[in-house]
C-alpha positions as CSV (number, residue, x, y, z in Angstrom):
1,M,12.2,7.8,-10.0
2,T,15.8,7.7,-10.0
3,Q,18.0,5.5,-7.3
4,E,18.7,9.2,-6.2
5,H,14.9,10.8,-6.0
6,R,14.0,7.8,-4.4
7,P,12.6,8.8,-0.5
8,N,14.8,5.6,0.9
9,A,16.8,3.2,-1.8
10,A,16.9,0.7,0.8
11,E,13.9,0.2,0.8
12,L,10.5,-0.4,-1.8
13,Q,7.4,0.6,-1.5
14,V,4.7,-1.3,-3.3
15,R,0.9,0.6,-3.7
16,V,-1.9,-1.8,-4.6
17,L,-3.8,-0.3,-6.7
18,G,-6.3,-3.9,-7.6
19,C,-5.8,-6.9,-6.6
20,S,-9.2,-8.5,-7.7
21,G,-10.2,-11.2,-9.7
22,S,-12.7,-9.3,-11.0
23,I,-14.6,-5.7,-10.9
24,A,-17.1,-4.8,-8.9
25,A,-17.8,-1.8,-6.3
26,G,-14.8,-0.9,-4.5
27,C,-12.9,-4.2,-7.1
28,R,-9.8,-3.2,-8.3
29,T,-8.0,-6.1,-11.1
30,T,-4.5,-6.8,-11.1
31,S,-1.5,-3.7,-10.6
32,F,0.9,-2.5,-8.2
33,L,2.9,0.1,-8.6
34,V,6.4,0.8,-6.7
35,D,8.0,3.4,-5.7
36,G,6.1,5.3,-7.8
37,D,7.3,4.4,-11.4
38,I,7.3,1.3,-11.7
39,L,4.1,-0.7,-12.9
40,V,2.9,-4.3,-12.2
41,D,1.0,-5.3,-14.7
42,A,-2.2,-2.8,-15.8
43,G,-5.2,-4.2,-14.7
44,T,-8.1,-1.7,-13.2
45,G,-7.0,0.0,-10.7
46,V,-4.7,1.7,-12.2
47,G,-7.4,4.2,-12.6
48,D,-7.3,4.8,-9.2
49,L,-4.0,7.0,-10.7
50,T,-3.9,11.1,-10.9
51,Q,-3.3,12.6,-14.0
52,E,0.6,13.5,-13.2
53,E,1.5,9.7,-11.4
54,I,-0.3,8.3,-14.1
55,A,3.2,10.4,-16.4
56,S,5.4,9.2,-13.6
57,I,4.8,5.7,-14.5
58,D,8.4,5.0,-16.6
59,H,7.7,1.4,-17.0
60,I,5.2,-2.1,-16.7
61,F,5.9,-5.4,-16.4
62,L,3.2,-7.0,-17.2
63,S,2.9,-11.0,-16.5
64,H,0.4,-13.2,-19.2
65,S,-1.5,-11.0,-21.9
66,H,-5.1,-11.5,-20.0
67,L,-7.3,-8.9,-20.7
68,D,-7.4,-7.6,-16.1
69,H,-3.7,-7.7,-16.3
70,V,-3.2,-5.4,-19.4
71,F,-6.7,-2.7,-19.9
72,A,-4.9,-0.4,-18.9
73,V,-2.2,0.0,-21.0
74,G,-3.3,1.5,-24.3
75,L,-5.5,4.1,-21.4
76,L,-1.7,4.6,-19.4
77,A,-0.7,5.4,-23.0
78,D,-2.6,8.3,-23.7
79,T,-3.0,9.9,-20.4
80,G,0.5,10.3,-19.8
81,L,1.2,11.2,-23.3
82,R,0.7,15.3,-23.2
83,L,2.5,15.9,-19.7
84,R,5.5,13.6,-20.4
85,E,5.8,15.0,-23.9
86,A,6.3,18.3,-22.1
87,Q,8.8,17.2,-20.0
88,K,10.2,15.0,-22.5
89,R,10.2,12.3,-21.5
90,P,11.3,8.9,-23.0
91,P,8.6,6.4,-23.9
92,V,7.3,4.9,-21.5
93,Q,8.8,0.7,-20.9
94,V,6.7,-2.5,-21.4
95,H,8.2,-5.4,-20.1
96,A,6.6,-8.8,-20.8
97,L,7.1,-12.2,-22.9
98,P,7.5,-11.4,-27.0
99,Q,3.9,-13.9,-26.3
100,T,2.4,-11.5,-24.1
101,L,3.6,-8.4,-26.6
102,D,2.4,-10.5,-29.9
103,A,-0.9,-10.1,-28.3
104,L,-0.7,-6.6,-27.8
105,R,0.6,-6.1,-30.7
106,Q,-2.7,-8.2,-32.4
107,H,-4.9,-7.9,-30.0
108,I,-4.9,-4.2,-28.6
109,F,-3.1,-1.6,-30.4
110,N,-4.4,-2.6,-33.8
111,G,-5.6,0.8,-34.6
112,V,-9.2,-1.6,-34.6
113,I,-9.3,-1.8,-30.3
114,W,-7.0,0.9,-29.9
115,P,-4.2,3.3,-31.5
116,D,-0.9,1.6,-31.9
117,F,1.0,3.9,-29.2
118,T,4.1,1.6,-30.2
119,R,4.3,4.3,-33.1
120,I,1.8,7.9,-31.8
121,P,3.0,10.3,-31.6
122,S,5.5,9.1,-34.2
123,P,7.2,6.4,-34.9
124,S,10.7,7.9,-33.7
125,Q,8.8,9.4,-30.0
126,P,6.5,6.8,-29.9
127,A,4.1,7.1,-26.2
128,L,5.4,3.2,-25.9
129,A,8.6,1.5,-26.5
130,F,8.0,-2.6,-26.1
131,G,10.9,-3.9,-24.5
132,E,11.1,-8.6,-24.4
133,L,11.7,-10.8,-21.0
134,A,12.7,-14.1,-20.7
135,V,12.1,-16.2,-17.5
136,G,15.4,-16.0,-15.4
137,Q,16.1,-12.9,-16.8
138,R,17.2,-10.4,-14.1
139,M,17.5,-6.3,-14.5
140,E,18.3,-3.3,-12.9
141,V,15.4,0.1,-13.4
142,A,16.5,2.9,-11.6
143,G,18.4,0.9,-8.1
144,R,15.9,-1.7,-7.8
145,Y,15.9,-5.9,-9.0
146,I,13.8,-7.4,-10.7
147,E,13.8,-10.9,-11.3
148,V,11.6,-12.6,-13.9
149,L,10.1,-15.7,-12.3
150,P,8.6,-18.9,-14.0
151,A,4.2,-19.1,-13.9
152,A,2.1,-21.7,-15.3
153,H,-0.7,-20.6,-16.5
154,T,-2.9,-21.6,-19.9
155,V,-1.1,-18.7,-21.1
156,P,2.0,-18.0,-21.4
157,A,3.4,-16.2,-17.8
158,V,6.0,-15.3,-15.2
159,G,5.6,-13.7,-11.7
160,F,8.6,-11.0,-10.6
161,A,11.0,-11.0,-7.7
162,I,11.4,-7.3,-6.8
163,T,14.5,-6.1,-4.0
164,A,15.8,-2.2,-3.6
165,A,19.6,-3.7,-3.8
166,P,21.4,-7.2,-4.6
167,H,20.3,-10.1,-2.3
168,A,18.1,-7.5,0.3
169,P,14.3,-8.8,0.8
170,A,12.2,-9.3,-1.9
171,W,8.5,-8.2,-2.8
172,V,7.7,-11.7,-4.7
173,Y,4.3,-11.5,-7.4
174,T,3.6,-15.0,-9.2
175,G,1.3,-13.7,-11.1
176,D,-1.6,-16.1,-12.6
177,T,0.1,-19.5,-11.4
178,G,-1.3,-22.9,-10.8
179,P,0.6,-25.7,-9.1
180,N,4.1,-24.6,-9.9
181,P,7.3,-26.1,-8.8
182,A,9.9,-24.5,-11.1
183,L,9.0,-21.4,-8.6
184,W,9.1,-23.4,-5.3
185,Q,12.6,-24.3,-6.2
186,R,13.4,-20.9,-7.6
187,L,11.9,-19.1,-4.5
188,A,13.8,-21.6,-2.2
189,T,17.2,-19.9,-2.4
190,L,15.4,-16.0,-2.3
191,P,15.6,-14.1,0.4
192,V,11.9,-13.2,0.2
193,H,10.1,-11.0,2.7
194,T,6.2,-10.6,1.1
195,L,5.1,-13.3,-1.2
196,V,2.0,-12.6,-3.2
197,I,-0.2,-15.0,-4.2
198,E,-3.0,-15.2,-6.4
199,T,-5.9,-17.9,-5.0
200,A,-8.5,-17.2,-7.2
201,F,-10.8,-20.0,-6.9
202,S,-12.4,-21.8,-3.4
203,D,-12.3,-25.5,-3.2
204,D,-15.5,-26.7,-4.6
205,E,-14.4,-24.8,-7.5
206,E,-11.0,-27.0,-7.7
207,A,-11.9,-28.5,-10.9
208,L,-12.3,-24.8,-11.8
209,A,-9.2,-23.9,-10.9
210,R,-6.6,-27.3,-12.6
211,I,-8.5,-26.4,-15.9
212,S,-7.5,-22.5,-15.9
213,Q,-4.3,-22.8,-14.0
214,H,-5.1,-20.9,-10.9
215,L,-4.5,-22.1,-7.5
216,C,-8.1,-22.6,-4.5
217,P,-7.2,-23.3,-1.6
218,T,-6.6,-27.2,-1.3
219,L,-3.6,-26.1,-3.9
220,L,-2.3,-23.6,-2.3
221,E,-1.7,-25.3,0.8
222,A,0.3,-27.3,-1.1
223,E,2.2,-24.8,-3.1
224,L,3.1,-23.8,0.0
225,R,4.2,-26.5,2.2
226,A,7.2,-25.5,-0.4
227,L,7.8,-22.2,0.6
228,G,11.1,-22.3,3.2
229,G,11.6,-18.6,6.2
230,D,9.4,-16.4,8.0
231,V,7.2,-14.5,5.4
232,N,4.6,-12.3,4.9
233,V,1.9,-14.4,2.3
234,L,-0.6,-11.8,1.3
235,I,-3.2,-13.6,-1.3
236,T,-4.8,-11.9,-4.3
237,H,-7.1,-13.0,-7.3
238,I,-10.3,-13.4,-4.9
239,K,-13.5,-13.2,-7.0
240,P,-15.6,-10.4,-5.6
241,G,-17.9,-11.1,-2.8
242,E,-15.8,-14.3,-2.5
243,V,-13.0,-12.8,-0.6
244,D,-14.4,-13.7,3.1
245,A,-15.0,-17.4,2.0
246,V,-11.6,-18.5,0.5
247,M,-10.2,-16.5,3.3
248,R,-11.8,-19.5,5.9
249,E,-11.3,-21.7,3.6
250,I,-7.2,-21.1,4.0
251,A,-7.7,-21.0,6.7
252,T,-8.8,-24.1,7.9
253,H,-5.5,-25.7,6.6
254,A,-3.4,-26.0,9.3
255,S,0.0,-23.6,8.8
256,A,1.6,-21.4,11.3
257,R,2.5,-18.6,8.1
258,R,0.9,-15.1,8.1
259,V,-1.8,-15.4,5.9
260,R,-3.5,-12.5,5.1
261,A,-6.0,-11.3,1.9
262,L,-4.7,-8.3,-0.1
263,M,-6.0,-5.0,-0.3
264,A,-6.5,-2.5,-2.7
265,G,-4.6,1.4,-1.8
266,E,-2.9,-0.9,1.0
267,V,1.2,0.7,0.7
268,L,3.3,-2.5,1.8
269,T,7.0,-2.1,2.7
270,I,9.9,-4.2,2.1
271,T,13.3,-3.5,4.2
272,D,15.0,-5.6,6.1
273,S,13.9,-4.4,9.2
274,N,10.7,-5.4,8.9
């Protein structure tokens, strides 16, 4: 979707396709559709899109290589291929850290788990094209502005800040992360409108959260102390069946912030006026 074809170039619309830490009935893993043409992570939530919606995705930004965040990349390439060929559309651009792209090449697009769609239907006109990201990188994508943020996880990982214009209010997604001072140092200089941050475990699993470099409510509280401004805080990556329990624990920590659980299917609108 080019800038001139966006319904309102002054705002972002973020459709939550999946925000669960795993799968179960009604639960989809992490994926967000920005303005219809940018996919942030490619979890199982992508499967709720129509074929036409999948074919409209021009860019995929991946936070890291874990399966719940990359599951749909290969299937998406196959589903959208024929429509994009008919429309003479270019390859879908997959943006990720070099280590994440290497993991895709070695473990998914290897001809064993899945065909190599970076060479199909031909090396000169493939379904997918890979592009390397680096922490701190900023880029413009059809009128949206994306910055790569640091994350602290068990594999190389990032988050993203996306705005509709330079210096506009930002939708920020932390990706999977444990305690992360570098993130808060950067966010202190950004106009954060909405923060999507994970809380993968309850407090009784704090030791597991620390080992796996995720957050629990106690660790989340410590992280949010570094967040300035009037920011909407949305919690993602809670395991199926644990949403109510984790959110109750989060509520016990004194905070004047607006904190709630993210919901699959909702659409977030990021503008100067809300």
